[in-house]
The first five atom37 places (N, CA, C, CB, O) and aatype in JSON, in Angstrom:
{
  "aatype": [20, 20, 20, 20, 20, 20, 20, 20, 20, 20, 20, 20, 20, 20, 20, 20, 20, 20, 20, 20, 20, 20, 20, 20, 20, 20, 20, 20, 20, 20, 20, 20, 20, 20, 20, 20, 20, 20, 20, 20, 20, 20, 20, 20, 20, 20, 20, 20, 20, 20, 20, 20, 20, 20, 20, 20, 20, 20, 20, 20, 20, 20, 20, 20, 20, 20, 20, 20, 20, 20, 20, 20, 20, 20, 20, 20, 20, 20, 20, 20, 20, 20, 20, 20, 20, 20, 20, 20, 20, 20, 20, 20, 20, 20, 20, 20, 20, 20, 20, 20, 20, 20, 20, 20, 20, 20, 20, 20, 20, 20, 20, 20, 20, 20, 20, 20, 20, 20, 20, 20, 20, 20, 20, 20, 20, 20, 20, 20, 20, 20, 20, 20, 20, 20, 20, 20, 20, 20],
  "atom_mask": [
    [1, 1, 1, 1, 1],
    [1, 1, 1, 1, 1],
    [1, 1, 1, 1, 1],
    [1, 1, 1, 1, 1],
    [1, 1, 1, 1, 1],
    [1, 1, 1, 1, 1],
    [1, 1, 1, 1, 1],
    [1, 1, 1, 1, 1],
    [1, 1, 1, 1, 1],
    [1, 1, 1, 1, 1],
    [1, 1, 1, 1, 1],
    [1, 1, 1, 1, 1],
    [1, 1, 1, 1, 1],
    [1, 1, 1, 1, 1],
    [1, 1, 1, 1, 1],
    [1, 1, 1, 1, 1],
    [1, 1, 1, 1, 1],
    [1, 1, 1, 1, 1],
    [1, 1, 1, 1, 1],
    [1, 1, 1, 1, 1],
    [1, 1, 1, 1, 1],
    [1, 1, 1, 1, 1],
    [1, 1, 1, 1, 1],
    [1, 1, 1, 1, 1],
    [1, 1, 1, 1, 1],
    [1, 1, 1, 1, 1],
    [1, 1, 1, 1, 1],
    [1, 1, 1, 1, 1],
    [1, 1, 1, 1, 1],
    [1, 1, 1, 1, 1],
    [1, 1, 1, 1, 1],
    [1, 1, 1, 1, 1],
    [1, 1, 1, 1, 1],
    [1, 1, 1, 1, 1],
    [1, 1, 1, 1, 1],
    [1, 1, 1, 1, 1],
    [1, 1, 1, 1, 1],
    [1, 1, 1, 1, 1],
    [1, 1, 1, 1, 1],
    [1, 1, 1, 1, 1],
    [1, 1, 1, 1, 1],
    [1, 1, 1, 1, 1],
    [1, 1, 1, 1, 1],
    [1, 1, 1, 1, 1],
    [1, 1, 1, 1, 1],
    [1, 1, 1, 1, 1],
    [1, 1, 1, 1, 1],
    [1, 1, 1, 1, 1],
    [1, 1, 1, 1, 1],
    [1, 1, 1, 1, 1],
    [1, 1, 1, 1, 1],
    [1, 1, 1, 1, 1],
    [1, 1, 1, 1, 1],
    [1, 1, 1, 1, 1],
    [1, 1, 1, 1, 1],
    [1, 1, 1, 1, 1],
    [1, 1, 1, 1, 1],
    [1, 1, 1, 1, 1],
    [1, 1, 1, 1, 1],
    [1, 1, 1, 1, 1],
    [1, 1, 1, 1, 1],
    [1, 1, 1, 1, 1],
    [1, 1, 1, 1, 1],
    [1, 1, 1, 1, 1],
    [1, 1, 1, 1, 1],
    [1, 1, 1, 1, 1],
    [1, 1, 1, 1, 1],
    [1, 1, 1, 1, 1],
    [1, 1, 1, 1, 1],
    [1, 1, 1, 1, 1],
    [1, 1, 1, 1, 1],
    [1, 1, 1, 1, 1],
    [1, 1, 1, 1, 1],
    [1, 1, 1, 1, 1],
    [1, 1, 1, 1, 1],
    [1, 1, 1, 1, 1],
    [1, 1, 1, 1, 1],
    [1, 1, 1, 1, 1],
    [1, 1, 1, 1, 1],
    [1, 1, 1, 1, 1],
    [1, 1, 1, 1, 1],
    [1, 1, 1, 1, 1],
    [1, 1, 1, 1, 1],
    [1, 1, 1, 1, 1],
    [1, 1, 1, 1, 1],
    [1, 1, 1, 1, 1],
    [1, 1, 1, 1, 1],
    [1, 1, 1, 1, 1],
    [1, 1, 1, 1, 1],
    [1, 1, 1, 1, 1],
    [1, 1, 1, 1, 1],
    [1, 1, 1, 1, 1],
    [1, 1, 1, 1, 1],
    [1, 1, 1, 1, 1],
    [1, 1, 1, 1, 1],
    [1, 1, 1, 1, 1],
    [1, 1, 1, 1, 1],
    [1, 1, 1, 1, 1],
    [1, 1, 1, 1, 1],
    [1, 1, 1, 1, 1],
    [1, 1, 1, 1, 1],
    [1, 1, 1, 1, 1],
    [1, 1, 1, 1, 1],
    [1, 1, 1, 1, 1],
    [1, 1, 1, 1, 1],
    [1, 1, 1, 1, 1],
    [1, 1, 1, 1, 1],
    [1, 1, 1, 1, 1],
    [1, 1, 1, 1, 1],
    [1, 1, 1, 1, 1],
    [1, 1, 1, 1, 1],
    [1, 1, 1, 1, 1],
    [1, 1, 1, 1, 1],
    [1, 1, 1, 1, 1],
    [1, 1, 1, 1, 1],
    [1, 1, 1, 1, 1],
    [1, 1, 1, 1, 1],
    [1, 1, 1, 1, 1],
    [1, 1, 1, 1, 1],
    [1, 1, 1, 1, 1],
    [1, 1, 1, 1, 1],
    [1, 1, 1, 1, 1],
    [1, 1, 1, 1, 1],
    [1, 1, 1, 1, 1],
    [1, 1, 1, 1, 1],
    [1, 1, 1, 1, 1],
    [1, 1, 1, 1, 1],
    [1, 1, 1, 1, 1],
    [1, 1, 1, 1, 1],
    [1, 1, 1, 1, 1],
    [1, 1, 1, 1, 1],
    [1, 1, 1, 1, 1],
    [1, 1, 1, 1, 1],
    [1, 1, 1, 1, 1],
    [1, 1, 1, 1, 1],
    [1, 1, 1, 1, 1],
    [1, 1, 1, 1, 1],
    [1, 1, 1, 1, 1]
  ],
  "atom_positions": [
    [[-14.47, -8.02, 3.11], [-13.9, -7.34, 2.04], [-12.36, -7.44, 1.72], [-14.23, -6.05, 2.25], [-11.76, -7.74, 0.69]],
    [[-11.91, -7.06, 3.0], [-10.37, -6.83, 3.18], [-9.63, -8.31, 3.25], [-10.05, -5.9, 4.67], [-8.45, -8.39, 2.89]],
    [[-10.36, -9.49, 3.74], [-9.62, -10.6, 3.55], [-9.75, -11.34, 1.92], [-10.11, -11.54, 4.72], [-8.85, -11.96, 1.37]],
    [[-10.81, -11.12, 1.5], [-10.87, -11.64, 0.34], [-9.83, -10.57, -0.75], [-12.52, -11.77, 0.0], [-9.18, -11.05, -1.68]],
    [[-9.84, -9.56, -0.51], [-9.19, -8.84, -1.35], [-7.55, -8.92, -1.2], [-9.72, -7.53, -1.18], [-6.79, -8.87, -2.17]],
    [[-7.18, -9.04, -0.01], [-5.9, -9.7, 0.53], [-5.6, -10.84, -0.17], [-5.95, -10.07, 1.94], [-4.49, -10.98, -0.7]],
    [[-6.52, -11.71, -0.23], [-6.2, -13.18, -0.93], [-5.9, -12.89, -2.34], [-7.51, -14.31, -0.87], [-4.84, -13.31, -2.81]],
    [[-6.79, -12.16, -3.12], [-6.73, -11.68, -4.45], [-5.61, -11.02, -4.86], [-7.69, -10.92, -4.69], [-5.23, -11.16, -6.02]],
    [[-4.87, -10.14, -3.9], [-3.82, -9.5, -4.34], [-2.75, -10.41, -4.15], [-3.64, -8.25, -3.73], [-1.89, -10.4, -5.03]],
    [[-2.6, -11.27, -3.1], [-1.6, -12.37, -2.85], [-1.47, -13.17, -4.27], [-2.12, -13.39, -1.56], [-0.42, -13.21, -4.9]],
    [[-2.59, -13.77, -4.65], [-2.68, -14.7, -5.83], [-2.2, -14.19, -6.97], [-3.97, -15.12, -6.11], [-1.4, -14.8, -7.68]],
    [[-2.76, -12.77, -7.3], [-2.53, -12.03, -8.41], [-1.03, -11.81, -8.6], [-3.28, -10.8, -8.32], [-0.43, -12.08, -9.64]],
    [[-0.44, -11.24, -7.39], [0.99, -10.99, -7.49], [2.03, -11.97, -7.57], [1.3, -10.33, -6.53], [3.06, -11.86, -8.23]],
    [[1.68, -12.96, -6.82], [2.55, -14.26, -6.7], [2.52, -15.05, -7.82], [2.17, -15.14, -5.62], [3.57, -15.54, -8.24]],
    [[1.22, -15.31, -8.49], [1.33, -16.24, -9.74], [1.18, -15.53, -11.02], [0.25, -17.35, -9.73], [0.58, -16.11, -11.92]],
    [[1.65, -14.32, -11.22], [1.54, -13.38, -12.48], [2.66, -13.99, -13.3], [1.76, -11.63, -12.18], [2.45, -14.09, -14.51]],
    [[3.69, -14.36, -12.88], [4.9, -14.95, -13.64], [5.74, -13.49, -14.13], [4.32, -16.04, -15.13], [6.82, -13.62, -14.71]],
    [[5.29, -12.39, -13.91], [6.05, -11.48, -14.19], [7.42, -11.34, -13.27], [5.24, -10.41, -14.19], [7.45, -11.73, -12.1]],
    [[8.35, -10.84, -13.83], [9.81, -10.52, -13.0], [9.5, -9.09, -12.32], [11.37, -10.37, -14.16], [9.82, -8.07, -12.92]],
    [[8.89, -9.04, -11.08], [8.6, -7.85, -10.35], [9.59, -7.73, -9.13], [7.1, -7.86, -9.9], [10.12, -8.72, -8.62]],
    [[9.76, -6.63, -8.77], [10.67, -6.31, -7.48], [9.92, -7.17, -6.39], [10.75, -4.52, -7.01], [8.71, -7.4, -6.5]],
    [[10.63, -7.61, -5.42], [10.11, -8.23, -4.05], [9.21, -7.29, -3.45], [11.28, -8.55, -2.99], [8.12, -7.73, -3.09]],
    [[9.47, -6.01, -3.26], [8.73, -4.99, -2.64], [7.11, -5.19, -2.96], [9.32, -3.58, -3.15], [6.29, -5.04, -2.06]],
    [[6.83, -5.43, -3.95], [5.3, -5.35, -4.57], [4.7, -6.74, -3.76], [5.22, -5.48, -6.62], [3.53, -6.68, -3.36]],
    [[5.37, -7.81, -3.57], [4.82, -8.87, -2.6], [4.4, -8.44, -1.51], [5.64, -9.81, -2.26], [3.58, -9.15, -0.92]],
    [[4.8, -7.3, -0.96], [4.32, -6.74, 0.45], [3.01, -6.1, 0.46], [5.29, -5.7, 1.0], [2.38, -5.82, 1.48]],
    [[2.63, -5.88, -0.75], [1.33, -4.86, -1.03], [0.3, -5.65, -0.27], [0.83, -4.58, -2.81], [-0.26, -4.95, 0.57]],
    [[-0.14, -6.98, -0.32], [-1.18, -7.32, 0.41], [-1.09, -7.38, 1.72], [-1.59, -8.32, 0.08], [-2.13, -7.59, 2.34]],
    [[0.14, -7.2, 2.44], [0.21, -7.16, 3.86], [0.04, -5.56, 4.16], [1.67, -7.86, 4.42], [-0.42, -5.14, 5.22]],
    [[0.4, -4.86, 3.29], [0.2, -3.43, 3.68], [-1.33, -3.24, 3.61], [1.01, -2.37, 2.69], [-1.89, -2.89, 4.65]],
    [[-1.9, -3.4, 2.74], [-3.4, -3.6, 2.58], [-4.13, -3.93, 3.7], [-3.7, -4.58, 1.69], [-4.97, -3.18, 4.19]],
    [[-3.78, -5.32, 4.24], [-4.44, -5.81, 5.57], [-4.16, -5.14, 6.77], [-4.1, -7.13, 5.86], [-4.92, -5.13, 7.74]],
    [[-2.77, -4.43, 6.7], [-2.36, -3.78, 8.14], [-3.26, -2.57, 8.06], [-0.58, -3.34, 8.38], [-3.91, -2.28, 9.06]],
    [[-3.36, -1.84, 7.02], [-4.14, -0.44, 6.76], [-5.6, -0.82, 7.22], [-4.12, 0.12, 5.0], [-6.11, -0.25, 8.18]],
    [[-6.34, -1.92, 6.42], [-7.61, -2.4, 6.9], [-7.77, -2.62, 8.3], [-7.91, -3.55, 6.31], [-8.7, -2.06, 8.89]],
    [[-7.0, -3.34, 8.88], [-7.01, -3.47, 10.27], [-7.04, -2.15, 11.17], [-5.86, -4.23, 10.57], [-7.8, -2.03, 12.14]],
    [[-6.22, -1.27, 10.79], [-6.14, 0.04, 11.67], [-7.69, 0.6, 11.78], [-5.05, 1.29, 10.91], [-8.05, 1.29, 12.74]],
    [[-8.48, 0.28, 10.81], [-9.63, 1.02, 10.88], [-10.46, 0.6, 12.13], [-10.4, 0.86, 9.61], [-11.49, 1.2, 12.44]],
    [[-10.08, -0.26, 12.71], [-10.6, -0.95, 13.91], [-10.09, -0.46, 15.05], [-10.37, -2.3, 13.92], [-10.66, -0.67, 16.13]],
    [[-8.84, 0.32, 14.94], [-8.1, 0.99, 16.18], [-9.17, 2.38, 16.87], [-6.36, 1.69, 15.5], [-9.66, 3.36, 16.32]],
    [[-9.21, 1.98, 18.08], [-10.26, 2.53, 18.89], [-9.97, 4.18, 18.87], [-10.22, 1.82, 20.47], [-10.96, 4.92, 18.82]],
    [[-8.85, 4.66, 18.91], [-8.43, 5.96, 19.2], [-7.82, 6.54, 17.74], [-7.32, 5.93, 20.49], [-6.83, 7.27, 17.8]],
    [[-8.3, 6.27, 16.67], [-7.79, 6.48, 15.2], [-8.55, 7.82, 14.99], [-8.22, 5.16, 13.98], [-9.78, 7.86, 14.98]],
    [[-7.81, 8.85, 14.83], [-8.5, 10.1, 14.59], [-9.24, 10.26, 13.06], [-7.39, 11.24, 14.8], [-8.85, 9.73, 12.02]],
    [[-10.21, 10.98, 13.22], [-11.06, 11.2, 11.72], [-10.26, 11.5, 10.61], [-12.11, 12.42, 11.73], [-10.49, 10.97, 9.53]],
    [[-9.3, 12.33, 10.76], [-8.4, 12.47, 9.46], [-7.6, 11.45, 9.12], [-7.53, 13.52, 9.5], [-7.42, 11.16, 7.94]],
    [[-6.95, 10.68, 10.26], [-6.3, 9.62, 9.86], [-7.17, 8.38, 9.29], [-5.54, 9.27, 10.95], [-6.67, 7.61, 8.48]],
    [[-8.39, 8.24, 9.71], [-9.46, 7.16, 9.08], [-9.59, 7.59, 7.68], [-11.02, 7.14, 9.82], [-9.57, 6.74, 6.78]],
    [[-9.73, 9.05, 7.39], [-9.84, 9.38, 6.01], [-8.69, 9.23, 5.07], [-10.23, 10.63, 5.95], [-8.89, 9.21, 3.85]],
    [[-7.38, 9.12, 5.63], [-6.18, 9.08, 4.89], [-6.19, 7.57, 4.49], [-4.85, 9.59, 5.73], [-5.94, 7.21, 3.34]],
    [[-6.51, 6.65, 5.6], [-6.32, 5.3, 5.52], [-7.37, 4.86, 4.36], [-6.53, 4.59, 6.97], [-7.08, 4.04, 3.49]],
    [[-8.53, 5.46, 4.46], [-9.68, 4.96, 3.55], [-9.24, 5.46, 2.04], [-11.28, 5.65, 4.06], [-9.5, 4.74, 1.08]],
    [[-8.59, 6.69, 1.87], [-8.26, 6.78, 0.67], [-7.07, 6.12, 0.17], [-8.23, 7.93, 0.45], [-6.91, 5.97, -1.04]],
    [[-6.25, 5.73, 0.99], [-5.2, 4.41, 0.36], [-5.74, 3.2, 0.16], [-4.02, 4.01, 1.27], [-5.29, 2.5, -0.74]],
    [[-6.81, 2.76, 1.0], [-7.45, 1.39, 0.63], [-8.01, 1.71, -0.67], [-8.62, 0.8, 1.68], [-7.7, 1.0, -1.62]],
    [[-8.75, 2.63, -0.81], [-9.51, 2.86, -2.03], [-8.64, 3.18, -3.38], [-10.47, 4.03, -1.74], [-8.99, 2.88, -4.52]],
    [[-7.56, 3.77, -3.08], [-6.64, 3.67, -4.36], [-6.07, 2.21, -4.64], [-5.35, 4.67, -4.19], [-5.89, 1.89, -5.81]],
    [[-5.83, 1.48, -3.83], [-5.32, 0.18, -3.79], [-6.33, -0.89, -4.69], [-5.2, -0.23, -2.19], [-6.0, -1.68, -5.58]],
    [[-7.51, -0.64, -4.21], [-8.58, -1.3, -4.9], [-9.18, -0.86, -6.22], [-9.54, -1.33, -4.07], [-9.68, -1.65, -7.02]],
    [[-9.11, 0.41, -6.37], [-9.51, 0.72, -7.63], [-8.85, 0.3, -9.12], [-9.52, 1.97, -7.51], [-7.68, 0.63, -9.3]],
    [[-9.47, -0.35, -10.1], [-8.67, -0.8, -11.08], [-8.02, 0.14, -12.02], [-9.35, -1.62, -11.74], [-6.98, -0.15, -12.61]],
    [[-8.63, 1.25, -12.16], [-8.21, 2.26, -13.04], [-7.74, 3.5, -12.31], [-9.28, 2.59, -13.97], [-8.43, 4.51, -12.18]],
    [[-6.37, 3.33, -11.78], [-5.71, 4.19, -11.21], [-4.57, 4.76, -12.16], [-5.29, 3.64, -10.03], [-4.62, 4.46, -13.35]],
    [[-3.72, 5.44, -11.77], [-2.71, 6.02, -12.61], [-1.84, 5.06, -13.29], [-1.91, 6.88, -11.85], [-1.5, 5.42, -14.42]],
    [[-1.4, 3.9, -12.87], [-0.82, 2.95, -13.45], [-1.75, 1.66, -13.54], [0.41, 2.76, -12.77], [-1.59, 0.9, -12.59]],
    [[-2.49, 1.36, -14.29], [-3.37, 0.36, -14.11], [-2.89, -0.87, -14.36], [-4.41, 0.54, -14.79], [-2.28, -1.09, -15.41]],
    [[-3.15, -2.08, -13.19], [-2.57, -3.26, -13.59], [-2.8, -3.93, -14.56], [-2.62, -3.95, -12.92], [-1.96, -4.73, -14.98]],
    [[-4.32, -3.7, -15.3], [-4.6, -4.52, -16.43], [-3.78, -4.24, -17.69], [-5.98, -4.39, -16.73], [-3.77, -5.04, -18.62]],
    [[-3.19, -3.24, -17.69], [-2.51, -2.56, -18.57], [-0.94, -2.88, -18.44], [-2.87, -1.14, -18.39], [-0.36, -3.31, -19.44]],
    [[-0.17, -2.67, -17.17], [0.99, -2.71, -17.14], [1.36, -4.11, -16.3], [1.44, -1.42, -16.66], [2.55, -4.32, -16.07]],
    [[0.36, -5.05, -15.85], [0.74, -6.29, -15.16], [1.01, -5.79, -13.61], [2.14, -7.02, -15.92], [0.49, -4.79, -13.12]],
    [[1.81, -6.56, -13.03], [2.37, -6.26, -11.58], [2.93, -5.03, -11.47], [3.4, -7.2, -11.13], [2.86, -4.44, -10.39]],
    [[3.58, -4.45, -12.56], [4.37, -3.14, -12.49], [3.2, -2.18, -12.16], [5.24, -2.71, -13.96], [3.42, -1.2, -11.45]],
    [[1.88, -2.43, -12.68], [1.03, -1.34, -12.18], [0.55, -1.33, -10.46], [-0.28, -1.43, -13.11], [-0.36, -0.61, -10.04]],
    [[1.27, -2.15, -9.71], [0.91, -2.18, -8.28], [1.94, -1.23, -7.67], [0.96, -3.7, -7.61], [1.79, -0.94, -6.48]],
    [[3.04, -0.65, -8.41], [3.92, 0.22, -7.85], [3.21, 1.42, -7.29], [4.91, 0.59, -8.8], [3.56, 1.87, -6.2]],
    [[2.26, 1.94, -7.97], [1.7, 3.28, -7.31], [0.83, 3.04, -6.37], [1.02, 4.21, -8.19], [0.57, 3.93, -5.56]],
    [[0.12, 1.6, -6.3], [-0.55, 1.18, -5.02], [0.54, 0.95, -3.92], [-1.44, -0.18, -5.24], [0.25, 1.34, -2.8]],
    [[1.35, 0.56, -4.05], [2.41, 0.13, -3.15], [2.88, 1.57, -2.61], [3.65, -0.8, -3.94], [3.07, 1.63, -1.4]],
    [[3.09, 2.68, -3.32], [3.61, 3.84, -2.97], [2.62, 4.56, -2.02], [3.94, 4.59, -4.18], [2.98, 5.11, -0.98]],
    [[1.21, 4.52, -2.51], [0.28, 5.11, -1.62], [0.1, 4.33, -0.39], [-0.98, 5.3, -2.27], [-0.09, 4.97, 0.65]],
    [[0.13, 2.93, -0.35], [-0.25, 2.26, 1.05], [0.91, 2.48, 1.68], [-0.67, 0.67, 1.09], [0.73, 2.8, 2.85]],
    [[2.2, 2.43, 1.31], [3.37, 2.3, 2.33], [3.5, 3.88, 2.9], [4.95, 1.67, 1.51], [3.79, 4.24, 4.04]],
    [[3.24, 4.6, 1.89], [3.3, 6.12, 2.49], [2.29, 6.34, 3.7], [2.9, 7.25, 1.28], [2.59, 6.85, 4.78]],
    [[1.18, 5.92, 3.35], [0.03, 6.19, 4.49], [0.26, 5.29, 5.82], [-1.56, 5.79, 3.85], [-0.06, 5.64, 6.95]],
    [[0.83, 4.14, 5.5], [1.16, 3.1, 6.7], [2.25, 3.71, 7.45], [1.63, 1.55, 6.21], [2.26, 3.65, 8.68]],
    [[3.24, 4.33, 6.72], [4.47, 4.98, 7.47], [3.9, 6.21, 8.34], [5.68, 5.57, 6.32], [4.19, 6.33, 9.53]],
    [[3.14, 7.0, 7.72], [2.29, 7.98, 8.76], [1.74, 7.59, 9.86], [1.24, 8.54, 8.23], [1.85, 8.16, 10.95]],
    [[0.95, 6.3, 9.55], [0.05, 5.86, 10.75], [1.17, 5.29, 11.67], [-1.24, 4.66, 10.34], [1.08, 5.57, 12.87]],
    [[2.17, 4.54, 11.27], [3.11, 3.91, 12.4], [3.72, 5.2, 13.01], [4.39, 2.78, 11.78], [3.95, 5.0, 14.2]],
    [[4.01, 6.25, 12.69], [4.51, 7.31, 13.36], [3.53, 7.92, 14.48], [4.86, 8.29, 12.36], [4.02, 8.4, 15.51]],
    [[2.17, 7.9, 14.26], [1.29, 8.28, 14.95], [0.76, 7.14, 16.01], [0.39, 8.78, 14.08], [0.44, 7.46, 17.16]],
    [[0.7, 5.97, 15.58], [0.03, 4.83, 16.35], [1.11, 3.62, 16.17], [-1.59, 4.43, 15.69], [0.85, 2.56, 15.59]],
    [[2.21, 3.89, 16.69], [3.23, 2.45, 16.45], [2.73, 1.24, 16.95], [4.67, 2.51, 17.18], [2.82, 0.16, 16.37]],
    [[2.1, 1.49, 18.27], [1.83, -0.08, 18.62], [0.71, -0.72, 17.74], [1.35, -0.25, 20.23], [0.66, -1.91, 17.42]],
    [[-0.21, 0.28, 17.41], [-1.51, -0.31, 16.75], [-0.89, -0.81, 15.28], [-2.91, 0.98, 16.58], [-1.42, -1.81, 14.79]],
    [[-0.12, -0.38, 14.77], [0.54, -0.82, 13.53], [1.14, -2.12, 13.58], [1.55, 0.09, 13.16], [0.85, -3.09, 12.87]],
    [[2.25, -2.03, 14.75], [2.89, -3.13, 14.6], [1.93, -4.54, 15.2], [4.27, -2.85, 15.32], [2.24, -5.67, 14.82]],
    [[0.92, -4.34, 16.03], [0.0, -5.2, 16.47], [-0.66, -6.03, 15.19], [-1.01, -4.39, 17.3], [-0.74, -7.25, 15.15]],
    [[-1.07, -5.19, 14.25], [-1.59, -5.62, 13.01], [-0.7, -5.99, 11.82], [-2.39, -4.66, 12.62], [-1.15, -6.41, 10.75]],
    [[0.69, -5.79, 12.09], [1.71, -6.25, 10.99], [1.9, -7.68, 11.03], [3.11, -5.58, 11.13], [2.74, -7.97, 11.89]],
    [[1.38, -8.78, 10.36], [1.55, -10.13, 10.46], [2.79, -10.7, 9.84], [0.46, -10.72, 9.93], [3.13, -11.82, 10.23]],
    [[3.48, -10.13, 8.98], [4.47, -10.32, 8.45], [5.72, -10.8, 9.46], [4.63, -9.2, 7.73], [5.85, -10.15, 10.5]],
    [[6.49, -11.73, 9.23], [7.83, -12.1, 10.06], [8.9, -11.27, 9.89], [8.37, -13.39, 9.74], [9.93, -11.38, 10.55]],
    [[8.67, -10.33, 8.9], [9.94, -9.52, 8.94], [9.87, -8.16, 9.43], [10.5, -9.43, 7.66], [8.76, -7.63, 9.52]],
    [[10.85, -7.57, 9.74], [10.92, -6.29, 10.48], [10.1, -5.14, 9.76], [12.43, -5.87, 10.64], [10.31, -4.77, 8.6]],
    [[9.26, -4.69, 10.51], [8.22, -3.7, 9.7], [8.78, -2.56, 9.29], [7.02, -3.25, 10.47], [8.37, -2.04, 8.25]],
    [[9.77, -1.99, 10.03], [10.3, -0.61, 9.59], [11.14, -1.01, 8.45], [11.15, 0.26, 10.75], [10.83, -0.47, 7.39]],
    [[12.08, -1.79, 8.42], [12.91, -2.02, 7.33], [12.28, -2.43, 6.41], [13.87, -2.78, 7.49], [12.76, -1.91, 5.4]],
    [[11.16, -3.31, 6.06], [10.23, -3.73, 5.28], [9.63, -2.55, 4.56], [9.32, -4.48, 6.01], [9.75, -2.43, 3.34]],
    [[8.97, -1.65, 5.32], [8.09, -0.64, 5.04], [9.03, 0.53, 4.15], [7.42, -0.08, 6.52], [8.74, 1.0, 3.05]],
    [[10.16, 0.81, 4.94], [11.17, 1.72, 4.27], [11.72, 1.15, 2.86], [12.42, 1.92, 5.28], [11.96, 1.91, 1.93]],
    [[11.86, 0.0, 2.8], [12.34, -0.9, 1.43], [11.15, -0.46, 0.57], [12.46, -2.84, 1.63], [11.32, 0.21, -0.45]],
    [[10.02, -0.83, 0.97], [8.97, -0.86, -0.28], [8.84, 0.74, -0.65], [7.27, -1.61, 0.19], [8.82, 1.09, -1.83]],
    [[8.76, 1.56, 0.27], [8.42, 2.84, 0.04], [9.62, 3.63, -0.77], [8.07, 3.46, 1.4], [9.36, 4.64, -1.41]],
    [[10.67, 3.19, -0.7], [12.02, 3.72, -1.24], [11.88, 3.07, -2.71], [13.51, 3.18, -0.29], [12.2, 3.76, -3.68]],
    [[11.48, 1.92, -2.87], [11.57, 1.15, -4.31], [10.19, 1.93, -5.04], [11.38, -0.91, -4.16], [10.27, 2.21, -6.23]],
    [[9.14, 2.21, -4.4], [8.26, 2.69, -5.09], [8.23, 3.97, -5.52], [7.36, 2.48, -4.6], [7.77, 4.33, -6.61]],
    [[8.84, 4.86, -4.49], [9.01, 6.32, -4.84], [10.02, 6.27, -5.9], [9.48, 7.28, -3.6], [9.87, 7.06, -6.84]],
    [[11.04, 5.45, -5.91], [12.01, 5.66, -6.91], [11.56, 5.32, -8.22], [13.16, 4.94, -6.63], [12.04, 5.92, -9.19]],
    [[10.65, 4.38, -8.37], [9.87, 3.79, -9.68], [9.14, 5.02, -10.33], [8.66, 2.54, -9.26], [9.28, 5.34, -11.51]],
    [[8.21, 5.81, -9.24], [7.34, 6.88, -9.58], [8.19, 8.0, -10.16], [6.53, 7.35, -8.34], [7.88, 8.52, -11.24]],
    [[9.23, 8.36, -9.5], [10.04, 9.47, -9.52], [10.59, 9.4, -11.01], [11.16, 9.43, -8.34], [10.6, 10.4, -11.73]],
    [[11.07, 8.08, -11.44], [11.7, 8.02, -12.54], [10.59, 8.42, -13.89], [12.35, 6.55, -12.55], [10.99, 8.9, -14.95]],
    [[9.4, 8.17, -13.62], [8.21, 8.2, -14.33], [7.74, 9.83, -14.19], [7.11, 7.04, -13.68], [7.03, 10.31, -15.07]],
    [[8.12, 10.54, -13.2], [7.55, 11.84, -13.04], [6.0, 11.82, -12.67], [7.77, 12.61, -14.32], [5.18, 12.62, -13.12]],
    [[5.74, 10.81, -11.8], [4.24, 10.48, -11.55], [4.08, 10.61, -10.18], [3.76, 9.04, -12.01], [2.99, 10.17, -9.8]],
    [[4.85, 11.11, -9.22], [4.6, 10.95, -7.72], [3.46, 11.77, -7.49], [5.82, 11.38, -6.77], [2.51, 11.3, -6.87]],
    [[3.44, 13.24, -8.01], [2.43, 14.14, -7.52], [1.08, 13.72, -8.25], [2.85, 15.69, -7.81], [-0.01, 14.07, -7.79]],
    [[1.17, 13.02, -9.3], [-0.22, 12.72, -10.16], [-0.83, 11.56, -9.14], [0.09, 12.05, -12.04], [-2.03, 11.56, -8.85]],
    [[0.02, 10.64, -8.65], [-0.68, 9.56, -8.03], [-1.23, 10.04, -6.52], [0.36, 8.27, -7.94], [-2.2, 9.43, -6.08]],
    [[-0.68, 11.04, -5.79], [-1.0, 11.66, -4.74], [-2.25, 12.47, -4.92], [0.06, 12.38, -4.35], [-3.21, 12.46, -4.14]],
    [[-2.13, 13.22, -6.09], [-3.46, 13.89, -6.26], [-4.68, 13.14, -6.69], [-3.3, 14.9, -7.2], [-5.83, 13.42, -6.36]],
    [[-4.27, 11.98, -7.6], [-5.45, 11.15, -7.91], [-6.03, 10.42, -6.71], [-5.09, 10.14, -8.96], [-7.24, 10.18, -6.76]],
    [[-5.23, 9.96, -5.45], [-5.61, 9.29, -4.17], [-6.24, 10.34, -3.3], [-4.37, 8.61, -3.43], [-7.04, 10.02, -2.44]],
    [[-5.85, 11.77, -3.53], [-6.46, 12.62, -2.63], [-5.54, 12.84, -1.51], [-7.74, 12.1, -2.18], [-5.98, 13.38, -0.5]],
    [[-4.39, 12.52, -1.56], [-3.39, 12.4, -0.3], [-2.42, 13.71, -0.56], [-2.4, 10.76, -0.27], [-1.26, 13.69, -0.16]],
    [[-2.85, 14.61, -1.09], [-1.73, 15.78, -1.1], [-2.32, 17.08, -0.86], [-0.93, 15.9, -2.48], [-1.62, 18.09, -0.83]]
  ]
}
């Protein structure tokens, strides 16, 4: 599922024709990295649950900002959830995360950029808490 959904996201975002912030193009890679972490042998149960919550949020079509309604702008809440959880995992399992990050760009810079952009987008709409509640991450 993760590889096919990864490909689906890549195609959907890159071929949308929407003028969307570059950070959204990293969502498939964040999804893939989170998915790969589920194989990490020392992953704590609480972290496994947080990763699964983030992955479920990214996959569910009718989340707080649905893509079907808002196009690629609807991926900003997914990006926020995925980047936030991935940052948490990087703090706890830095080597495991970096091992699974296949993007040629610097992980910390890329993740911070994505999280900053997504947070700003949601804060402007006063939706940060709503997204975290919906995802079960607060």
